[in-house]
Each structure stands twice: as structure tokens, then as C-alpha cells.
Residue frames as a rotation matrix with the C-alpha (Angstrom) as fourth column:
MET 1
-0.872 0.474 -0.123 -27.62
-0.480 -0.778 0.405 -35.90
0.097 0.413 0.906 -7.97
THR 2
-0.542 0.763 0.353 -31.25
0.141 0.497 -0.856 -36.51
-0.829 -0.414 -0.377 -7.22
GLN 3
-0.418 0.443 0.793 -34.04
0.900 0.317 0.298 -36.85
-0.120 0.839 -0.531 -9.72
ASN 4
0.595 0.785 -0.174 -35.57
0.766 -0.619 -0.174 -33.45
-0.244 -0.029 -0.969 -8.93
GLN 5
0.105 -0.626 -0.773 -32.45
0.081 -0.769 0.634 -31.36
-0.991 -0.129 -0.030 -9.58
PRO 6
0.965 0.226 -0.131 -32.20
-0.094 -0.165 -0.982 -29.82
-0.244 0.960 -0.138 -13.05
VAL 7
0.301 -0.884 0.357 -29.12
0.908 0.380 0.175 -30.48
-0.290 0.271 0.918 -15.14
ARG 8
0.615 -0.174 -0.769 -26.98
-0.114 -0.985 0.131 -27.38
-0.780 0.007 -0.626 -15.46
SER 9
0.252 -0.555 0.793 -25.26
0.934 0.355 -0.048 -26.69
-0.255 0.753 0.607 -18.73
PHE 10
0.317 -0.200 -0.927 -23.43
-0.112 -0.978 0.173 -23.87
-0.942 0.049 -0.333 -20.39
GLU 11
0.784 -0.043 0.620 -22.53
0.613 0.216 -0.760 -22.92
-0.101 0.976 0.195 -23.91
VAL 12
-0.102 -0.880 -0.464 -19.27
0.370 -0.467 0.803 -21.52
-0.923 -0.090 0.373 -25.25
GLU 13
0.918 0.374 0.134 -19.35
0.283 -0.377 -0.882 -19.00
-0.279 0.847 -0.452 -28.06
TYR 14
-0.126 -0.985 0.122 -16.22
0.762 -0.017 0.648 -18.63
-0.636 0.174 0.752 -30.16
VAL 15
0.898 0.378 -0.224 -15.70
0.184 -0.786 -0.590 -15.26
-0.399 0.489 -0.776 -31.84
ASP 16
0.328 -0.793 0.514 -13.09
0.904 0.106 -0.414 -14.02
0.274 0.600 0.751 -34.28
ARG 17
-0.671 -0.534 0.514 -13.12
0.433 -0.845 -0.314 -10.38
0.602 0.012 0.799 -33.29
VAL 18
0.204 0.688 -0.697 -14.51
0.971 -0.231 0.057 -8.10
-0.121 -0.689 -0.715 -30.60
ALA 19
0.509 0.033 0.860 -15.04
0.338 -0.927 -0.165 -4.35
0.792 0.375 -0.482 -30.91
PRO 20
-0.600 -0.774 -0.200 -12.53
0.523 -0.191 -0.830 -2.40
0.605 -0.603 0.520 -28.77
PRO 21
0.108 0.640 -0.761 -13.97
0.977 -0.209 -0.036 -0.79
-0.182 -0.740 -0.648 -25.64
PRO 22
0.726 0.176 0.664 -14.66
0.390 -0.902 -0.186 2.95
0.566 0.394 -0.724 -25.82
LYS 23
-0.353 -0.924 -0.147 -11.76
0.769 -0.197 -0.608 5.17
0.533 -0.328 0.780 -24.79
ALA 24
0.204 0.344 -0.917 -12.00
0.840 -0.542 -0.016 7.79
-0.502 -0.767 -0.399 -22.08
PRO 25
0.834 0.095 0.543 -12.20
0.409 -0.767 -0.494 11.36
0.369 0.635 -0.679 -23.33
PRO 26
-0.235 -0.947 0.219 -9.11
0.512 -0.312 -0.800 13.57
0.827 -0.076 0.558 -23.00
LEU 27
-0.352 0.046 -0.935 -8.71
0.910 -0.218 -0.353 15.38
-0.220 -0.975 0.035 -19.70
ALA 28
-0.693 0.131 -0.709 -10.60
0.073 -0.966 -0.250 18.67
-0.717 -0.225 0.660 -19.25
THR 29
-0.777 0.543 -0.320 -13.31
-0.492 -0.205 0.846 17.74
0.394 0.815 0.426 -21.72
PRO 30
-0.082 0.815 0.573 -16.85
-0.889 0.200 -0.412 16.71
-0.450 -0.543 0.708 -20.92
ALA 31
-0.539 -0.046 0.841 -17.85
0.073 0.992 0.101 13.12
-0.839 0.116 -0.531 -21.51
ALA 32
-0.889 0.178 -0.421 -18.96
-0.451 -0.190 0.872 12.51
0.075 0.965 0.249 -25.06
PRO 33
0.071 0.968 0.241 -22.61
-0.884 0.173 -0.434 11.64
-0.462 -0.182 0.868 -25.65
GLU 34
-0.067 -0.058 0.996 -23.45
-0.008 0.998 0.057 8.09
-0.998 -0.004 -0.068 -26.66
ALA 35
0.840 0.461 0.285 -24.18
0.273 0.095 -0.957 9.15
-0.468 0.883 -0.046 -30.24
ALA 36
0.366 -0.786 -0.497 -20.55
-0.746 -0.568 0.348 10.17
-0.556 0.244 -0.795 -30.85
PRO 37
0.642 -0.186 -0.744 -18.62
-0.554 0.558 -0.617 8.31
0.530 0.808 0.256 -33.56
ALA 38
0.967 -0.253 0.013 -16.68
0.192 0.763 0.617 5.25
-0.166 -0.595 0.787 -32.39
ASP 39
0.213 -0.936 0.279 -13.46
0.949 0.130 -0.289 6.36
0.234 0.326 0.916 -34.14
PRO 40
0.422 -0.053 -0.905 -11.92
0.517 -0.806 0.289 9.44
-0.745 -0.590 -0.313 -32.44
ALA 41
-0.697 -0.716 -0.032 -9.96
0.353 -0.382 0.854 10.26
-0.624 0.584 0.519 -35.63
ALA 42
-0.457 0.596 0.661 -13.25
0.829 0.016 0.559 10.62
0.323 0.803 -0.501 -37.48
SER 43
0.500 0.661 -0.560 -14.49
0.813 -0.581 0.041 13.43
-0.298 -0.476 -0.827 -35.22
ALA 44
0.181 -0.375 0.909 -13.86
0.612 -0.681 -0.403 16.95
0.770 0.629 0.106 -36.45
GLY 45
0.847 0.122 0.518 -12.34
-0.212 -0.815 0.539 19.76
0.488 -0.566 -0.665 -34.42
PRO 46
-0.169 -0.981 0.096 -9.18
-0.442 -0.011 -0.897 20.27
0.881 -0.194 -0.432 -32.39
ALA 47
0.060 0.097 -0.993 -8.54
0.682 0.723 0.112 18.21
0.729 -0.684 -0.023 -29.28
ALA 48
0.876 0.295 0.382 -9.14
-0.079 -0.693 0.716 19.93
0.476 -0.658 -0.584 -25.96
PRO 49
-0.087 -0.967 0.238 -6.03
-0.553 -0.152 -0.819 20.82
0.828 -0.203 -0.522 -23.94
ARG 50
0.159 0.044 -0.986 -5.06
0.585 0.800 0.130 18.48
0.795 -0.598 0.101 -21.13
GLN 51
0.952 0.141 0.272 -5.09
-0.144 -0.580 0.802 19.66
0.271 -0.803 -0.531 -17.55
ARG 52
0.148 -0.952 0.269 -1.78
-0.862 -0.257 -0.437 20.27
0.485 -0.167 -0.858 -15.83
ASP 53
0.414 -0.114 -0.903 -0.09
0.208 0.978 -0.028 17.06
0.886 -0.176 0.429 -14.73
PHE 54
0.891 0.005 0.454 0.46
-0.415 -0.398 0.818 17.14
0.185 -0.917 -0.353 -10.98
LEU 55
0.706 -0.672 0.224 3.51
0.383 0.628 0.677 14.89
-0.595 -0.393 0.701 -11.27
GLU 56
0.784 -0.416 0.460 5.20
0.345 -0.324 -0.881 17.14
0.516 0.850 -0.110 -13.82
GLY 57
0.200 -0.830 0.521 8.79
-0.489 -0.545 -0.681 17.70
0.849 -0.118 -0.515 -12.76
PHE 58
0.910 0.218 0.354 8.51
-0.413 0.384 0.826 15.20
0.044 -0.897 0.440 -9.92
LEU 59
0.756 -0.653 0.044 11.61
0.646 0.756 0.105 13.26
-0.102 -0.051 0.993 -10.91
ALA 60
0.242 -0.681 0.691 13.53
0.436 -0.560 -0.704 16.45
0.867 0.472 0.161 -11.68
GLN 61
0.727 0.064 0.684 13.32
-0.493 -0.644 0.585 17.62
0.478 -0.762 -0.436 -8.05
ALA 62
-0.391 -0.906 -0.166 16.35
-0.358 0.315 -0.879 17.01
0.848 -0.284 -0.447 -5.86
PRO 63
0.175 0.440 -0.881 15.78
0.642 0.627 0.441 14.84
0.746 -0.643 -0.173 -2.78
ALA 64
0.843 0.188 0.505 15.37
-0.224 -0.730 0.645 16.65
0.490 -0.657 -0.574 0.50
PRO 65
-0.221 -0.972 0.084 18.59
-0.476 0.032 -0.879 17.04
0.851 -0.234 -0.470 2.48
PRO 66
-0.106 0.166 -0.980 18.89
0.639 0.766 0.061 14.77
0.762 -0.621 -0.187 5.51
THR 67
0.477 0.350 0.806 17.55
-0.372 -0.751 0.546 16.27
0.797 -0.560 -0.228 8.70
ALA 68
-0.473 -0.649 0.596 18.86
-0.799 0.030 -0.601 15.99
0.372 -0.760 -0.533 12.24
ASP 69
0.211 0.660 0.721 16.12
-0.857 0.479 -0.188 13.41
-0.470 -0.578 0.667 12.89
GLU 70
0.476 -0.012 -0.879 17.51
-0.690 0.615 -0.382 10.90
0.546 0.788 0.284 10.33
PRO 71
-0.625 -0.725 -0.290 19.92
-0.382 0.608 -0.695 9.15
0.680 -0.324 -0.657 12.76
VAL 72
-0.632 0.486 0.604 17.10
-0.627 0.138 -0.767 8.90
-0.456 -0.863 0.218 15.31
ARG 73
0.428 0.831 -0.356 14.77
-0.881 0.296 -0.368 7.44
-0.201 0.472 0.859 12.65
GLU 74
0.084 -0.487 -0.869 17.40
-0.555 0.701 -0.447 4.87
0.827 0.520 -0.211 11.68
GLY 75
-0.881 -0.401 0.251 17.81
-0.405 0.368 -0.837 3.95
0.243 -0.839 -0.487 15.36
VAL 76
-0.180 0.908 0.379 14.05
-0.800 0.089 -0.594 3.53
-0.572 -0.410 0.710 15.73
ILE 77
0.554 0.358 -0.752 13.92
-0.778 0.545 -0.314 1.25
0.297 0.758 0.580 12.67
ALA 78
-0.417 -0.766 -0.489 16.82
-0.416 0.639 -0.647 -0.78
0.808 -0.067 -0.585 14.09
ALA 79
-0.806 0.190 0.561 14.90
-0.531 0.189 -0.826 -1.13
-0.263 -0.964 -0.052 17.37
LEU 80
0.256 0.963 -0.080 11.77
-0.878 0.198 -0.435 -2.23
-0.404 0.182 0.897 15.50
ARG 81
0.282 -0.219 -0.934 13.80
-0.669 0.654 -0.355 -4.88
0.688 0.724 0.038 13.69
GLU 82
-0.819 -0.573 0.040 14.60
-0.403 0.524 -0.750 -6.43
0.409 -0.630 -0.660 17.07
ILE 83
-0.351 0.791 0.501 10.90
-0.680 0.153 -0.718 -7.11
-0.644 -0.593 0.484 17.83
PHE 84
-0.950 -0.033 -0.310 9.68
-0.242 0.702 0.670 -10.43
0.195 0.712 -0.675 16.47
ASP 85
0.085 0.994 -0.065 6.16
-0.905 0.104 0.413 -11.68
0.418 0.023 0.908 15.86
PRO 86
-0.280 -0.253 0.926 5.68
-0.784 0.617 -0.068 -14.65
-0.554 -0.745 -0.371 18.21
GLU 87
0.537 0.575 0.618 3.93
-0.119 0.776 -0.619 -16.75
-0.835 0.259 0.485 15.54
ILE 88
0.935 -0.257 0.243 6.18
0.277 0.105 -0.955 -15.91
0.220 0.961 0.169 12.59
PRO 89
0.411 -0.842 -0.350 9.99
0.733 0.077 0.676 -15.92
-0.542 -0.534 0.649 12.95
VAL 90
-0.190 -0.404 0.895 10.40
0.814 -0.574 -0.086 -12.52
0.548 0.712 0.438 11.26
ASN 91
-0.770 -0.116 -0.627 10.76
0.512 -0.699 -0.500 -9.06
-0.380 -0.706 0.598 12.81
ILE 92
0.144 0.977 -0.157 7.74
0.682 -0.213 -0.699 -6.76
-0.717 -0.006 -0.697 12.68
TYR 93
0.028 -0.172 -0.985 9.42
-0.441 -0.886 0.142 -4.19
-0.897 0.430 -0.101 10.42
ASP 94
-0.843 -0.402 -0.359 10.32
-0.496 0.320 0.807 -6.67
-0.210 0.858 -0.469 7.65
LEU 95
-0.668 0.683 0.294 6.97
0.626 0.730 -0.274 -8.39
-0.402 0.001 -0.916 8.14
GLY 96
-0.712 0.364 0.601 5.33
0.312 -0.603 0.734 -5.15
0.629 0.710 0.316 6.99
LEU 97
0.095 0.771 -0.630 3.46
0.970 0.070 0.232 -4.45
0.223 -0.633 -0.741 10.21
ILE 98
-0.230 -0.244 -0.942 4.98
0.515 -0.852 0.095 -0.95
-0.826 -0.463 0.321 10.49
TYR 99
0.465 0.515 0.720 3.17
0.884 -0.229 -0.406 1.48
-0.044 0.826 -0.562 8.18
GLY 100
0.536 -0.259 0.803 4.97
0.183 -0.893 -0.411 4.64
0.824 0.367 -0.431 9.22
VAL 101
0.167 -0.559 -0.812 7.77
0.973 -0.038 0.227 6.06
-0.158 -0.828 0.537 11.40
GLU 102
0.502 0.031 0.865 7.68
0.323 -0.934 -0.155 9.82
0.802 0.357 -0.478 11.92
VAL 103
0.004 -0.578 -0.816 10.31
0.995 -0.082 0.064 11.65
-0.104 -0.812 0.574 13.99
VAL 104
0.335 0.102 0.937 9.86
0.304 -0.953 -0.005 15.32
0.892 0.286 -0.350 14.87
ASP 105
-0.039 -0.459 0.888 12.17
-0.633 -0.676 -0.377 16.90
0.773 -0.576 -0.264 17.47
GLY 106
-0.868 -0.435 0.242 12.52
-0.462 0.525 -0.715 13.73
0.184 -0.732 -0.657 19.51
HIS 107
-0.122 0.887 0.446 8.84
-0.630 0.278 -0.725 12.78
-0.767 -0.370 0.525 19.32
VAL 108
-0.954 -0.222 -0.203 8.27
-0.300 0.645 0.703 9.52
-0.025 0.731 -0.682 17.44
THR 109
0.081 0.991 0.111 4.94
-0.810 0.130 -0.571 8.44
-0.580 -0.044 0.813 16.01
ILE 110
-0.938 -0.326 0.113 4.66
-0.230 0.836 0.498 4.80
-0.257 0.442 -0.859 14.92
THR 111
0.141 0.962 -0.232 1.73
-0.956 0.072 -0.286 3.71
-0.259 0.262 0.930 12.78
MET 112
-0.867 -0.492 -0.080 1.41
-0.499 0.855 0.144 -0.05
-0.002 0.165 -0.986 12.79
THR 113
0.322 0.925 -0.200 -0.97
-0.883 0.370 0.288 -2.97
0.341 0.083 0.936 12.41
LEU 114
-0.321 -0.353 0.879 -1.01
-0.598 0.795 0.101 -6.63
-0.735 -0.493 -0.466 13.35
THR 115
-0.988 -0.103 -0.117 -1.43
-0.155 0.607 0.779 -9.68
-0.010 0.788 -0.616 11.16
THR 116
-0.323 0.937 -0.134 -5.02
0.454 0.278 0.847 -10.03
0.830 0.213 -0.515 12.40
PRO 117
-0.046 0.351 0.935 -7.24
-0.643 -0.727 0.241 -8.23
0.765 -0.590 0.259 14.93
HIS 118
0.905 0.417 0.083 -7.45
-0.346 0.611 0.712 -11.51
0.247 -0.673 0.697 16.85
CYS 119
0.101 -0.957 -0.273 -3.65
-0.077 0.267 -0.961 -11.71
0.992 0.118 -0.047 17.20
PRO 120
0.524 0.133 -0.841 -2.71
0.721 0.455 0.522 -13.07
0.452 -0.880 0.143 20.64
VAL 121
-0.382 -0.736 -0.558 -0.30
0.904 -0.423 -0.061 -10.15
-0.192 -0.528 0.827 21.21
ALA 122
0.032 0.473 0.880 -2.79
0.650 -0.679 0.342 -7.44
0.760 0.561 -0.329 20.23
GLU 123
0.935 0.352 -0.031 -2.73
0.241 -0.571 0.785 -6.04
0.259 -0.742 -0.618 23.76
SER 124
0.624 -0.735 -0.265 1.00
0.369 -0.022 0.929 -6.33
-0.689 -0.677 0.258 24.44
MET 125
0.104 -0.659 0.745 2.67
0.993 0.108 -0.043 -5.60
-0.051 0.744 0.666 21.08
PRO 126
0.527 0.055 0.848 1.99
0.333 -0.931 -0.147 -1.81
0.782 0.360 -0.509 20.95
GLY 127
0.967 -0.183 0.179 3.36
-0.239 -0.392 0.888 -1.48
-0.092 -0.902 -0.423 24.50
GLU 128
0.445 -0.846 0.292 6.48
0.596 0.524 0.608 -3.43
-0.668 -0.096 0.738 23.59
VAL 129
0.222 -0.323 0.920 6.99
0.878 -0.344 -0.332 -1.25
0.424 0.882 0.207 20.51
GLU 130
0.799 0.133 0.586 6.66
-0.045 -0.959 0.278 1.89
0.600 -0.249 -0.761 22.63
LEU 131
0.866 -0.492 0.090 9.17
-0.064 0.069 0.996 0.63
-0.496 -0.868 0.028 25.24
ARG 132
0.251 -0.808 0.533 11.75
0.859 0.440 0.262 -0.38
-0.446 0.392 0.804 22.63
VAL 133
0.309 -0.099 0.946 11.43
0.687 -0.664 -0.294 2.92
0.657 0.741 -0.138 20.76
LEU 134
0.939 0.070 0.337 11.74
-0.158 -0.782 0.603 4.96
0.306 -0.619 -0.723 23.97
ALA 135
0.672 -0.738 0.060 15.07
0.326 0.367 0.871 3.20
-0.665 -0.566 0.487 24.61
VAL 136
0.336 -0.543 0.770 16.57
0.904 -0.045 -0.426 4.66
0.266 0.839 0.475 21.41
PRO 137
-0.379 -0.532 -0.757 18.93
0.696 -0.703 0.146 7.61
-0.610 -0.471 0.637 22.08
GLY 138
-1.000 -0.007 -0.012 17.36
-0.001 -0.820 0.572 10.88
-0.014 0.572 0.820 20.96
VAL 139
-0.311 0.949 -0.052 13.74
0.305 0.152 0.940 9.76
0.900 0.276 -0.337 21.49
ALA 140
-0.898 0.042 0.438 11.89
-0.390 -0.535 -0.749 11.78
0.203 -0.844 0.497 24.12
THR 141
-0.225 0.895 0.384 8.30
-0.570 0.199 -0.797 10.59
-0.790 -0.399 0.466 23.59
CYS 142
-0.985 -0.069 -0.161 6.58
-0.170 0.595 0.785 7.95
0.042 0.801 -0.598 21.51
ASP 143
-0.038 0.994 0.099 3.02
-0.767 0.035 -0.641 7.39
-0.641 -0.100 0.761 20.30
VAL 144
-0.966 -0.162 0.201 2.01
-0.019 0.819 0.574 4.04
-0.257 0.550 -0.794 18.80
ASN 145
-0.148 0.937 -0.318 -1.08
-0.891 -0.266 -0.369 4.13
-0.430 0.228 0.874 16.62
LEU 146
-0.786 -0.008 0.618 -2.56
0.117 0.980 0.161 0.70
-0.606 0.199 -0.770 15.97
VAL 147
-0.219 0.690 -0.690 -4.64
-0.882 -0.443 -0.163 0.75
-0.418 0.573 0.705 12.77
TRP 148
-0.195 0.238 0.952 -6.59
0.163 0.964 -0.207 -1.91
-0.967 0.115 -0.227 10.91
ASP 149
0.791 0.453 0.410 -7.04
0.488 -0.063 -0.871 -0.13
-0.369 0.889 -0.271 7.60
PRO 150
0.270 0.304 -0.913 -5.44
-0.809 0.586 -0.044 -1.09
0.522 0.751 0.405 5.30
PRO 151
0.876 0.067 0.477 -5.37
-0.356 0.758 0.547 -4.64
-0.325 -0.649 0.688 6.61
TRP 152
-0.155 -0.986 0.062 -2.04
-0.765 0.160 0.624 -6.45
-0.625 0.050 -0.779 6.64
ASN 153
0.946 0.322 0.019 -1.39
-0.252 0.773 -0.582 -8.96
-0.202 0.547 0.813 3.87
PRO 154
0.489 -0.807 0.329 1.66
0.525 0.575 0.628 -11.03
-0.696 -0.134 0.705 2.91
ALA 155
0.518 -0.287 0.805 2.38
0.759 -0.279 -0.588 -8.71
0.394 0.916 0.073 -0.03
SER 156
0.866 -0.163 0.473 3.59
-0.271 -0.947 0.171 -6.06
0.420 -0.276 -0.864 2.43
MET 157
0.769 -0.633 0.090 6.52
0.263 0.441 0.858 -8.22
-0.583 -0.636 0.505 3.59
SER 158
0.335 -0.760 -0.557 10.05
-0.838 -0.511 0.193 -7.32
-0.431 0.402 -0.808 2.55
ASP 159
0.508 -0.227 -0.831 12.06
-0.570 0.634 -0.522 -9.61
0.645 0.739 0.193 0.28
GLU 160
-0.620 -0.771 0.146 14.20
-0.588 0.333 -0.737 -10.61
0.519 -0.543 -0.660 3.27
ALA 161
-0.344 0.586 0.734 11.09
-0.756 0.291 -0.586 -11.76
-0.557 -0.756 0.343 5.15
ARG 162
0.688 0.615 -0.385 9.82
-0.719 0.506 -0.476 -13.72
-0.098 0.604 0.791 2.15
LEU 163
0.067 -0.766 -0.640 13.21
-0.545 0.509 -0.666 -15.38
0.836 0.393 -0.383 1.79
GLU 164
-0.737 -0.338 0.585 13.26
-0.669 0.246 -0.701 -16.26
0.093 -0.908 -0.408 5.50
LEU 165
-0.075 0.819 0.569 9.81
-0.642 0.397 -0.656 -17.85
-0.763 -0.414 0.496 5.23
GLY 166
-0.697 -0.293 0.655 10.63
0.223 0.780 0.585 -19.69
-0.682 0.553 -0.478 1.99
MET 167
0.399 0.917 -0.008 8.18
0.351 -0.161 -0.923 -17.67
-0.847 0.365 -0.386 -0.10
LEU 168
0.421 -0.321 -0.848 10.76
-0.769 -0.622 -0.146 -16.62
-0.481 0.714 -0.509 -2.73
């Protein structure tokens, strides 16, 4: 530290209690003005009705029956699990680089990313994915969409990949 630099300091304040933060108003009601009482129980009048919950009955619905494309989709995923990232000894599916696999009447659409835009296989990996997927029985055409949003991060890896890399 030189003579001309000021000394930085900070103070710590210890408190016994802090007022709770204000709660959000119930759904379907306008925001309360700032002069409203802090305690919601102290306000007079009935509570406004809540809007319909869009997830109501979600878990009560039966799963969709398997379609004729399910065996093809499983074959595509098996083919993707045979493609390995050259820098990381884990397949691209378990690494979390595949964001979506859609199969419609023999047409497969793969949405994928890479670990970084500067990945050395950025030019060759989508072509390899397309060639491997086209080799799956039942696949007529394949589109590979390379996206960068959302960016890949290690949290998207499967538990098997984390175990393989010693991260578990």
C-alpha cells in the first residue's frame, strides 16, 4: 500500500430482528398501494378469488400412449450415445449436449449445442450427428439444429456422466 491510498474500512451492524418483506397480493387483484397496512389480517374485506391454476389436474392426466415413432426415437438416442466428445470421455447425450429429439413420420429433428462455441469440432459434430442418426432404421431424413441459447453447463450432465468424470 502506498501513502496516497486511503484505508478502506467497513462496519458491521448486528440486529435482533428485521421486519418481514411485504408479501405479493393474491392473484387477480391489483397491487396494493404503499399506504396499505403491513398486516394482511388487519385489512377488512373478503379476499379476491384466485385465477385458475393452469397446472390444475396436470398430475391426474394419464400419460400419452406410445406412438409408432417411439422405437425410432429410442434408436436415435442409442445412436447419439455412441458419439463421444473428443475432449471429454462421455457421450454427447449423457453430457447434456442434446436438448431435443423429435421424430415425426421418419423425420428426425435434433436440437443440440456444444460445450463452447469455440469447440474444435464445431464444424464436424453436427454432420457426424446427422450421419449417425440417418443410419438408424426408420429414419428417412434428419435436421440438426445447433443452438447456443441456453448455453451448455455441467449441470445438464446426467448422473452417469458425472460419475464417469468423478464429479459425484
